[in-house]
Structures are given as structure tokens and as C-alpha cells.
C-alpha positions in Angstrom: 42.7 109.6 5.9 44.2 110.3 9.2 48.0 110.2 9.4 49.6 108.8 12.6 51.6 111.5 14.5 52.7 109.4 17.5 52.4 105.9 18.9 52.7 105.7 22.7 52.7 103.0 25.3 50.1 103.5 28.1 50.1 102.5 31.8 48.2 99.4 30.6 50.8 97.0 29.1 48.1 95.6 26.8 47.1 99.0 25.3 48.7 101.4 22.8 47.6 105.0 22.0 47.8 106.4 18.5 47.8 110.2 18.2 46.7 111.4 14.8 47.3 114.6 12.7 43.6 114.8 11.8 40.6 114.0 14.1 38.5 110.9 13.6 35.6 112.5 15.4 34.4 115.9 16.7 34.2 115.3 20.4 32.2 112.1 20.1 33.9 109.0 21.7 33.4 105.5 20.5 34.3 102.5 22.8 33.9 98.9 21.9 34.7 95.8 23.9 34.2 93.3 21.1 33.5 92.9 17.4 29.8 92.5 17.9 29.5 95.9 19.6 31.5 97.4 16.7 29.4 95.9 13.9 28.2 99.3 12.7 31.5 101.0 12.8 33.8 100.4 9.8 37.0 101.4 11.5 36.4 99.5 14.7 35.2 96.4 12.7 38.4 96.5 10.7 40.5 96.7 13.9 38.6 93.8 15.5 39.3 91.7 12.4 43.0 91.8 13.4 43.8 88.8 15.7 44.3 89.7 19.4 42.5 93.1 19.3 40.2 93.1 22.3 39.1 96.7 22.8 38.9 99.8 20.5 38.4 103.3 21.8 38.7 106.6 19.9 37.8 110.2 20.1 39.0 113.3 18.3 42.7 112.9 17.4 43.5 109.7 19.1 42.7 106.0 19.2 43.6 103.4 21.8 43.7 99.7 20.9 43.9 97.0 23.6 45.1 93.5 22.9 44.5 90.2 24.7 48.2 89.8 25.6 48.9 87.2 22.9 50.4 89.5 20.2 53.7 91.1 19.6 53.2 94.9 19.8 55.5 95.9 16.9 53.7 93.5 14.5 50.3 94.4 15.8 51.0 98.1 15.4 51.9 97.6 11.8 48.5 95.8 11.2 46.5 98.4 13.1 48.1 101.2 11.0 46.5 100.0 7.8 42.8 100.4 8.6 43.6 103.5 10.7 45.2 105.3 7.8 42.2 104.3 5.6 39.6 105.7 8.0 37.8 108.9 7.0 38.8 112.0 9.0 36.1 113.8 11.0 35.6 116.3 8.2 33.8 113.6 6.3 31.3 113.0 9.1 27.9 114.5 8.9 26.4 116.7 11.6 23.6 114.2 11.9 26.0 111.3 12.7 27.7 113.4 15.4 24.3 114.4 16.9 23.1 110.7 16.9 26.2 109.6 18.7 25.6 111.8 21.7 23.8 109.8 24.4 22.0 111.2 27.4 21.2 109.4 30.6 17.5 108.6 30.5 15.0 109.2 33.2 17.0 111.6 35.3 15.3 114.1 37.5 16.1 117.8 37.1 17.8 117.8 40.6 20.0 114.8 39.7 20.8 116.4 36.3 22.0 119.5 38.2 24.1 117.3 40.4 25.5 115.4 37.4 26.4 118.7 35.7 28.5 119.8 38.6 30.2 116.3 38.9 30.8 116.2 35.2 32.5 119.6 35.2 34.8 118.4 38.0 35.6 115.2 36.1 36.3 117.2 32.9 38.7 119.5 34.7 40.5 117.1 37.0 40.2 113.5 35.9 39.6 113.1 32.2 42.7 115.0 31.0 44.9 112.4 32.8 42.9 109.4 31.6 43.0 110.8 28.0 46.7 111.4 28.2 47.1 107.7 29.0 44.8 106.5 26.1 41.6 106.1 28.0 38.6 108.0 29.4 35.5 107.4 31.5 31.8 107.6 30.6 29.2 108.4 33.3 26.6 105.7 33.1 24.3 106.9 35.8 23.6 108.8 39.0 21.1 107.4 41.4 20.9 108.5 45.0 24.4 108.3 46.4 25.9 106.2 43.6 27.7 107.5 40.6 28.3 104.7 38.0 31.1 105.1 35.6 32.5 103.0 32.8 36.2 103.1 31.9 37.0 103.3 28.2 40.1 102.6 26.1 43.3 101.7 27.9 41.6 102.4 31.3 39.1 99.6 30.8 41.5 96.8 31.7 44.2 98.7 33.5 44.8 97.5 37.1 45.4 101.0 38.3 42.0 102.2 37.0 40.2 99.5 38.9 41.8 100.5 42.2 43.8 103.7 42.6 42.0 105.8 39.9 38.6 104.8 41.2 39.6 105.8 44.7 40.9 109.1 43.5 37.7 109.8 41.6 35.6 109.0 44.6 37.7 111.2 46.9 37.4 114.1 44.4 33.6 113.9 43.9 33.3 113.6 47.7 34.6 117.2 48.0 31.3 118.3 46.6 29.1 115.4 47.8 30.6 113.7 50.9 28.2 110.6 50.8 28.7 109.8 47.1 30.1 106.4 46.2 31.6 105.8 42.7 31.2 102.4 41.1 32.9 101.2 38.0 30.6 99.1 35.7 
């Protein structure tokens, strides 16, 4: 049962980040944009059962909940805290569940996998820490030719600055190693 350490606003006015004392996962992120996607996840399903919850993202010791703009945050935070406190901590997860949650990009050539490894390392060092500090993250969806496809998660998913400024910053950063690479948010 994770206990809430902090509740923070994010740059996205419709998202709040909960920092926990115990981890919910061991490095595996879960991101859901609706209740249907979350159907196999007890915590996310319980959160989507709360009116106005429109996105759930969690990894390790934090969880970000995004609302549709129709709820009062103080009341919504009280409702979110109930299933969050009831969720099992990561220690209760099996190694098999963690392994099954890791997803690889299918059908990638050895050359593209090498390119992606270099790009991912750069993203891990320079981009993800800032996104995670603001209650979000990004997931690399694919790399094909000169196009890197990413998907924003958590608070970043509907934040106006992610769609414009952050995307341009990511593109400028990856172009330091691949000048022709275009980054596309999907």
C-alpha cells in the first residue's frame, strides 16, 4: 500500500503528479488514455472510475492523473488518493509481470536498433528527467528511416508545451547525432 509523499502541480493545468514513498513498479511504466485501455490494470481502472479522470500514467514512485478540466482539483485529489493508497506496492509484483510489461519495437534492423540505442541513451540523459519531474515521460514508438516516432505519456500527453516547444527541443537534440532526423509525436 503506497503512501503519498507529495502532490504536485505540473506544467499541464489538467494534470497532477503524486510522489509516493513506495514504488508501484520496478521501472515499468503504464500509460492509459481511457478506461478501455486500462481494463486489465486494477489501479488504473479504479482511477478511471472516478468522474473526470482522462489519463493515468505511473512508473516507479510516482503517478500522474490528468482530468478533462471539469473537476475541482482538491476534491479530485481526495478521490484519487483512495485507490492509490489501496494499490499494491511493487514488492508485490512478480518478476514475470515485470518482464511481460517490457515492450520491444518489432521488426527493427540491427542497424536501426543501434541507432535507437544511441538516441535512447541521449533521451534518457537529457530529456526524460525533465519530463518525469513534471509528471510525464515519452515512449519511443518507432524509428524508420529519418523519422523517430514518440508518444508522450502522463502530464505531457495533453500539455501544450510538449506538443510544440518540447518536441522542437527533442528534435534539435537528436539532430546533434543524426542531422536529418525528424521527430514526430503520435
